[in-house]
Every structure is written in structure tokens, then in C-alpha cells.
C-alpha positions as CSV (number, residue, x, y, z in Angstrom):
1,M,-10.0,9.6,-229.5
2,R,-6.7,8.4,-231.1
3,Q,-4.8,5.5,-229.5
4,L,-2.0,6.7,-227.2
5,Y,1.4,4.9,-227.3
6,F,3.5,5.7,-224.2
7,L,7.2,5.4,-225.3
8,L,9.4,3.9,-222.6
9,P,13.0,2.5,-222.8
10,G,11.7,-0.5,-220.8
11,T,9.6,-1.3,-217.8
12,T,11.9,-3.7,-215.9
13,K,13.9,-3.1,-212.8
14,K,16.8,-1.7,-214.9
15,F,14.6,1.4,-215.6
16,A,12.9,1.7,-212.2
17,C,12.6,5.3,-210.9
18,G,10.0,7.8,-209.9
19,G,9.6,9.0,-213.5
20,L,8.7,5.5,-214.7
21,W,6.1,4.9,-212.0
22,A,4.6,8.4,-212.6
23,E,4.4,7.7,-216.4
24,L,2.7,4.3,-215.8
25,K,0.2,6.0,-213.5
26,T,-0.6,8.4,-216.2
27,L,-1.0,5.5,-218.7
28,E,-3.5,3.8,-216.4
29,M,-5.6,7.0,-216.1
30,A,-5.4,7.5,-219.9
31,K,-6.9,4.0,-220.3
32,E,-10.0,5.2,-218.7
33,L,-10.5,7.8,-221.4
34,C,-9.1,6.2,-224.6
35,P,-7.1,3.2,-225.9
36,A,-3.6,3.4,-224.5
37,A,-0.6,1.1,-224.3
38,V,3.2,1.0,-223.5
39,V,5.7,0.8,-226.3
40,T,9.3,0.1,-225.5
41,Y,12.2,1.1,-227.7
42,R,15.5,0.0,-226.0
43,Q,14.6,-3.5,-225.0
44,R,12.0,-6.0,-226.2
45,E,9.7,-7.3,-223.5
46,P,7.1,-10.1,-223.5
47,D,3.6,-8.9,-224.5
48,I,4.7,-5.3,-225.0
49,L,4.8,-3.5,-228.3
50,F,8.3,-2.6,-229.6
51,L,8.7,0.7,-231.5
52,D,10.7,-0.6,-234.5
53,D,7.8,-3.0,-235.2
54,L,5.0,-0.6,-234.6
55,L,6.3,2.1,-236.9
56,K,5.9,-0.3,-239.8
57,T,2.1,-0.5,-239.3
58,E,-0.8,1.6,-240.3
59,A,-1.9,1.9,-236.7
60,A,1.2,4.1,-236.0
61,H,-0.1,6.8,-238.4
62,R,-3.5,7.0,-236.7
63,A,-2.1,7.1,-233.1
64,I,-0.4,9.7,-230.8
65,F,3.1,8.8,-229.5
66,V,3.8,10.1,-226.0
67,L,7.5,10.9,-225.5
68,C,8.6,11.1,-221.8
69,W,12.1,9.9,-221.2
70,G,14.0,13.2,-221.2
71,F,17.5,11.8,-222.1
72,D,16.0,10.0,-225.2
73,V,13.6,12.6,-226.5
74,A,16.2,14.4,-228.8
75,K,16.8,11.1,-230.6
76,L,13.2,9.9,-230.7
77,A,11.6,13.1,-231.9
78,P,13.2,13.0,-235.4
79,R,12.2,9.4,-235.8
80,L,8.6,10.4,-235.3
81,K,8.5,13.5,-237.4
82,N,6.0,11.9,-239.8
83,F,3.8,10.8,-237.0
84,H,1.7,12.5,-234.3
85,A,3.7,13.0,-231.2
86,I,3.6,14.8,-227.9
87,Y,6.1,15.3,-225.1
88,H,5.1,14.5,-221.5
89,A,7.7,16.6,-219.8
90,H,8.8,15.9,-216.2
91,S,12.2,17.5,-215.7
92,S,13.6,20.4,-217.6
93,G,17.1,21.4,-218.7
94,Y,18.0,18.6,-221.1
95,G,19.0,21.2,-223.7
96,F,17.0,19.9,-226.7
97,S,14.4,21.8,-228.6
98,L,11.2,20.5,-230.2
99,P,9.4,21.6,-233.4
100,A,6.1,23.5,-232.8
101,Q,4.0,20.6,-234.1
102,V,4.9,18.6,-231.0
103,P,2.6,19.7,-228.1
104,I,4.1,19.6,-224.6
105,V,2.2,18.4,-221.5
106,T,4.1,19.2,-218.3
107,V,3.8,17.8,-214.8
108,S,4.6,21.0,-213.1
109,R,4.1,24.7,-213.6
110,N,7.9,25.1,-213.2
111,T,8.4,22.9,-216.3
112,L,5.5,24.7,-218.0
113,G,7.3,28.0,-217.7
114,Y,10.6,26.5,-219.0
115,W,8.9,25.2,-222.2
116,G,6.8,28.4,-222.5
117,Q,10.1,30.2,-223.0
118,R,11.9,27.5,-225.0
119,S,9.1,26.5,-227.3
120,P,6.7,29.5,-227.4
121,H,4.8,28.3,-230.6
122,A,4.0,24.8,-229.4
123,L,0.7,23.9,-227.6
124,L,1.4,23.7,-223.9
125,Y,-0.6,22.0,-221.1
126,Y,-0.3,21.4,-217.4
127,L,-1.1,17.9,-216.0
128,P,0.2,17.3,-212.5
129,N,1.2,13.9,-211.2
130,E,-1.2,12.0,-209.0
131,I,-0.9,11.7,-205.2
132,S,-2.5,8.2,-204.6
133,P,-5.3,7.8,-202.0
134,Q,-3.1,5.7,-199.7
135,F,-1.1,8.9,-198.9
136,R,-3.3,10.3,-196.1
137,N,-3.1,10.9,-192.4
138,V,-4.3,7.9,-190.4
139,H,-3.9,9.7,-187.1
140,Q,-1.8,7.0,-185.4
141,P,1.0,7.5,-182.8
142,R,4.3,8.5,-184.5
143,D,7.4,6.7,-183.2
144,I,9.9,8.3,-185.7
145,D,11.0,11.9,-184.9
146,V,12.8,12.6,-188.2
147,L,12.6,10.6,-191.4
148,V,15.1,10.9,-194.2
149,H,15.4,9.1,-197.6
150,A,19.0,8.9,-198.5
151,R,18.4,8.7,-202.3
152,K,18.8,12.2,-203.9
153,S,19.8,13.7,-200.5
154,S,22.6,16.2,-200.3
155,Q,25.9,15.6,-198.5
156,Y,25.0,18.4,-196.1
157,L,21.8,16.6,-195.1
158,L,23.4,13.1,-194.7
159,Q,26.9,14.1,-193.4
160,E,26.2,17.2,-191.3
161,L,22.5,17.6,-190.4
162,V,21.6,14.0,-189.7
163,P,24.5,13.4,-187.3
164,A,23.7,16.6,-185.5
165,L,20.0,15.6,-185.1
166,E,20.9,12.1,-183.9
167,Q,22.3,13.6,-180.8
168,H,18.8,14.9,-179.8
169,C,16.1,12.7,-181.3
170,N,15.2,9.5,-183.1
171,V,16.3,9.8,-186.8
172,F,15.4,7.0,-189.3
173,V,17.4,7.1,-192.6
174,V,16.0,5.0,-195.5
175,R,18.8,3.6,-197.6
176,G,17.0,0.9,-199.6
177,F,13.7,0.0,-201.2
178,I,10.5,0.7,-199.2
179,E,7.3,-0.9,-200.4
180,D,4.9,1.2,-198.3
181,F,6.1,4.8,-197.9
182,A,2.6,5.9,-196.8
183,A,2.9,3.7,-193.7
184,L,6.4,5.1,-193.0
185,F,5.3,8.7,-193.4
186,N,2.4,8.0,-190.9
187,R,5.1,6.9,-188.4
188,A,7.2,10.1,-188.8
189,K,6.7,13.6,-187.2
190,V,9.2,15.4,-189.6
191,Y,10.3,14.5,-193.1
192,L,13.6,16.0,-194.5
193,Y,14.2,16.3,-198.3
194,D,17.1,18.1,-199.9
195,S,17.5,17.3,-203.7
196,A,18.9,20.6,-205.0
197,E,22.5,19.3,-205.0
198,Y,21.5,16.0,-206.7
199,W,19.7,17.7,-209.6
200,A,22.4,20.3,-210.0
201,L,24.9,17.4,-210.5
202,Q,22.5,15.8,-213.0
203,K,22.2,19.1,-214.8
204,V,18.4,18.8,-215.1
205,S,15.6,20.0,-212.8
206,E,13.5,18.3,-210.1
207,G,10.5,17.5,-212.3
208,F,7.9,17.2,-209.6
209,G,9.1,15.9,-206.3
210,L,6.4,13.5,-205.2
211,Q,7.8,12.5,-201.7
212,P,7.5,15.9,-199.9
213,L,3.9,16.2,-201.1
214,E,3.1,12.6,-200.1
215,A,4.6,13.3,-196.7
216,I,2.4,16.4,-196.2
217,A,-0.6,14.3,-197.2
218,C,0.3,11.8,-194.4
219,G,0.6,14.5,-191.7
220,C,4.4,15.1,-191.6
221,E,6.0,18.4,-191.0
222,V,8.2,18.8,-194.1
223,F,11.6,20.5,-194.4
224,S,12.6,20.6,-198.0
225,S,14.6,22.3,-200.7
226,V,12.4,24.3,-203.0
227,N,14.1,23.6,-206.4
228,G,12.4,22.9,-209.7
229,G,8.9,21.4,-209.5
230,L,8.9,21.5,-205.7
231,S,8.2,25.3,-206.0
232,D,4.8,24.4,-207.5
233,Y,3.3,23.4,-204.2
234,L,5.8,24.1,-201.3
235,D,5.2,27.3,-199.5
236,P,7.9,27.7,-196.9
237,G,6.6,29.1,-193.6
238,F,3.1,28.0,-194.4
239,N,2.8,24.4,-195.6
240,S,6.5,23.5,-195.2
241,Q,9.9,24.8,-194.1
242,K,13.0,25.5,-196.2
243,I,15.8,23.1,-195.3
244,A,19.5,24.2,-195.2
245,G,18.5,27.5,-193.7
246,Y,21.9,29.2,-193.3
247,S,23.5,27.0,-190.7
248,V,23.4,23.4,-189.2
249,E,22.6,24.9,-185.8
250,Y,19.6,26.9,-187.0
251,D,18.3,23.9,-189.0
252,V,18.6,21.7,-185.9
253,Q,16.8,24.3,-183.8
254,R,13.9,24.6,-186.2
255,I,13.5,20.8,-186.8
256,L,13.5,20.0,-183.0
257,K,10.9,22.6,-182.5
258,A,8.7,20.9,-185.2
259,V,9.4,17.4,-183.6
260,Q,8.1,18.8,-180.2
261,G,5.3,20.8,-181.6
262,G,3.7,18.4,-184.1
263,Q,2.1,19.3,-187.5
264,T,1.3,22.9,-187.9
265,V,-0.6,22.7,-191.2
266,S,-4.3,22.2,-190.7
267,E,-6.1,19.3,-192.3
268,S,-8.4,21.6,-194.3
269,A,-5.3,23.3,-195.7
270,V,-3.8,19.9,-196.6
271,H,-7.0,18.8,-198.3
272,Q,-7.1,22.1,-200.3
273,L,-3.5,21.7,-201.3
274,L,-3.9,18.0,-202.4
275,S,-7.2,18.4,-204.3
276,E,-5.2,19.5,-207.4
277,Y,-3.2,16.3,-207.3
278,R,-5.9,13.7,-206.7
279,R,-7.1,11.4,-209.4
280,E,-10.6,12.9,-210.0
281,N,-9.1,16.3,-210.8
282,I,-6.4,14.9,-213.0
283,L,-8.9,12.8,-215.0
284,V,-10.9,15.9,-215.8
285,R,-7.8,17.8,-216.9
286,L,-6.6,14.8,-219.0
287,M,-9.9,14.5,-220.8
288,A,-9.8,18.2,-221.8
289,I,-6.2,18.0,-222.9
290,L,-6.8,14.8,-225.0
291,Q,-9.8,16.4,-226.7
292,D,-7.7,19.5,-227.5
293,L,-4.8,17.3,-228.9
294,N,-7.1,15.3,-231.1
295,G,-8.6,18.5,-232.5
296,F,-5.1,19.8,-233.2
297,F,-4.0,16.7,-235.0
298,D,-7.3,16.6,-237.0
299,A,-6.6,20.2,-238.2
300,M,-3.0,19.3,-239.2
301,E,-4.3,16.4,-241.3
302,K,-7.2,18.3,-243.0
303,E,-5.4,21.3,-244.4
304,P,-1.8,22.6,-244.8
305,Q,-0.5,24.6,-241.9
306,T,2.0,27.5,-242.1
307,A,4.2,27.3,-239.0
308,I,5.1,30.4,-237.1
309,A,8.7,31.3,-237.5
310,P,10.6,29.6,-234.6
311,L,12.8,31.6,-232.2
312,T,16.1,30.1,-233.4
313,P,19.4,31.8,-232.5
314,F,19.6,33.4,-235.9
315,R,16.0,34.7,-235.5
316,L,16.9,36.2,-232.1
317,W,20.0,37.8,-233.6
318,Q,17.8,39.4,-236.3
319,L,15.3,40.7,-233.8
320,R,18.1,42.2,-231.6
321,T,19.6,43.8,-234.7
322,Q,16.3,45.3,-235.7
323,T,15.8,46.7,-232.2
324,L,19.3,48.2,-232.2
325,W,18.8,49.7,-235.6
326,Q,15.4,51.3,-234.5
327,K,17.1,52.9,-231.5
328,V,19.9,54.2,-233.7
329,R,17.4,55.5,-236.2
330,K,15.5,57.4,-233.6
331,R,18.6,59.1,-232.3
332,L,19.6,60.1,-235.9
333,L,16.2,61.6,-236.5
334,K,16.4,63.6,-233.3
335,A,19.9,64.9,-234.2
């Protein structure tokens, strides 16, 4: 197994976000299977490798670099064209393309489909994010009727739906950092999440959407948007409900019914849903992916490879022209 170098702009508070925590979790799992380490490239940090220094060493040529920070991948990939690199894709929609020699590992099937269309000749894999063991239903009394996390929430949710709900029930809006979200989910009956507007403004997709799945794991009834990676696991009407359902009045009616009725998803259904996202399953998948990747890079080193012609705009124009000519030719032959 080759050494894995996970490329991050930095690991300090400046870069703190769900994507960073998810990548560091993946790094910790990878360490159970092969040598793995963080490498920063925007800022130097104590006791952490820096990319500019690492690329000057022999170790860099024997390793696999893991790209993950979507906004930086387009700049980093050309720097690593003479090294082995993969892209660990969270969100989609950044607009860049990658050469076929860069395999892509996606955290959602939604993102997998995006890269299946955009990079059809690259190796593609699916490796979901982990739902940590602390996210589970502890069966305690729930004193919060409706829980909302302000970050990434739509204006509709915060400015229309929440005020309407506050007239009927106990609504708790999180506006700052929460250290133990599992404990908070276990206090709530209903969790609301509406990120479609936020990601539309960012012009990229919801890569995975950990919080609705974590809330389900803790026994909450979830009302959520179903954009991007959320569509991997949310099944409106069965394990969740679609938020922003036509009108404020109808949303309020459905949410209050859930507050009064409790969780409608059985524990066995929750367990079945979560099994795909628990550590033991992800480790098995990660081992299989790493073995495949090492085999791929071994093959590239041993003998010259002839890359399949990429689907560039010019290639697509050629194919459309050929198809059009074939149709015209058939009509001329029938005439």
C-alpha cells in the first residue's frame, strides 16, 4: 500500500467546516489500513508536512496525493500531473475537469453520477461519509419541539417558517458553535434543514449533508430539502419529510403533527439505513478501493498506457456532426 497524503489548505479554525471534519475522519480510517498523513498547501503548520517541501522528495513519487478541497483542485491537479493523485469529491458543480489518470472517490451517489458524466474515462468509486457512533437514539424525554441550525438555512425557513412555528410550539434555533450535536438531537422531536438556497448561491452542490442523517440516527423526525447528496438517503414520506412543501401553512400543519405524534420511522428501518454509513462498512469499502487504486498506479508505472479519447467539447462536436451526417446519408440513400 502506498502512503496517502491528504491535501488540505490548513487545519486551523480558519478552515473549519463540515468538509474539513469529514476529510480528517477519512484520514483517521485510512491510517488503519495504510500510512497516511495530512499535507497543507496554503499555510505552514507545526508538525505537519507542507506541499512545496514534500514535492522535492523521493517519497512524493511513491505516494498517492488525495485532493479534496473543491475550490483548489483545478490549481492543484496540474502541479501533481507527474505524481499519483486522486480526487476525494464531496460537492459537485465547481466546473473543472480532470484527466482520466486521476481516479475519483465520491462521498455520495449524487456526486458519483455527476463525475460519471463529466469524467467518463476515469476510475470512479463511492465511499460515503461516516456517521459516528455517538449519533444514536438514547430514548430520553425530548424538551425541544423543533430544532433548527441557522447555518445554511434558507430565508424562508428562518424568516417565515420559524416565526410561524414559534406561535404554536417550542422552537430552538442554533446560531453558534455546538460541541455535542448528538445530545441536542436527542432532546429534539423534529429537526428542520433547508440548504437548497444556500448551495444555489454557492453555485455548488450539497456534497453529503451529515446533519439530517445524524438527526435521524438520534430519533428525530426530519423535515429537509432533498438537494444534492441529501437525495442519497432521504426518502420523503418514508424516512423523512420534504420541507418547504408549497406553503407556510401546510408546512406548519405537517410539522406540528410530527411534534405531537413522535418519530414515525422504526428503529429497525433507521438501523438498516445507517448501516451503510457506519465505520465498519466504510472500512471494508475503503480497503477495496485502496487495493484497486494501488493496482491501477502499479499498471501505469509498469507499461505505457494509451488513454481513451476524452469527451472534450471538440470531440462532442465531432460526434454530433457524425450522427447528423449518418442521418442525412440514410435519407439520401432512401431518396
